[in-house]
N, C-alpha and C positions, 0 to 999 in steps of 0.2 A: 665573635665571628662564629657563624654556624656553617659547617661544611656538609653538603648533601651529595652523596656519591652515586645517586641514581640506581642503586641496587633495587631489586623488585619490592622488598617491603617498604622502601622509601618512596616508591613511585605509585603505590596504591592510591586509589582515588581519595580515600579518607585522609591519608597522610598529606597528599597534595593540597586538599582543601584546607586542612588545618594549618599547614605551613604558609599558605598564601595569605592567611589572615594574621599570622603572627610575625613573620619576617620576610624580608626580600631575599631572594636566592639568586646566585650567579649560576649560569649553566656550567656543568662539570661533566666530564666523561664518566661512564660507569666503570667501577672497579679500577680506578687509576691508582697505581702504586705511589704516585706523587702526593696523593691526598692522604695516604695512610703510611707514614714512615715506618711503622712496625710490621707492615705486611710482609716484607722480605724475611722476617724471622720465623713466620709460621712453618715454612717448609723445613727449615732447620730443626725447629722444635718437634714437628711431626716425625721426622726421621729418627731423631734422638729418642723420643718417647716411645715410638713403636718398636725400637730395637731392644728396649729394656724388657727383661723377662721377669716382671714382677707380678705377684698375684693380686695386687691392689691397684685400683684405678681411681682412688679418691683424690680429694683436693690436696692432701699432703704430698702425694706422689707427683701431681702436676706442678705444684709449687716448687718442689725440689728439682724437678726437671728444668723448669724455667731458670732457677737460680744457677744451675750448672752450665747453662749455655754460655 
């Protein structure tokens, strides 16, 4: 199953032409939280991550922040 959420990069002409030849798509609303079950976690992660006073913003810090949620 391929889900297309109609955000701008997915609605570009090149993307649409390519996907029309590859798969059939069902119409979906843009940025629907129902299509992205993890979407509700981003605001929680953003607020947690921004509140940390660390000098590093590398992948290890991001991974640690996600694991602590």
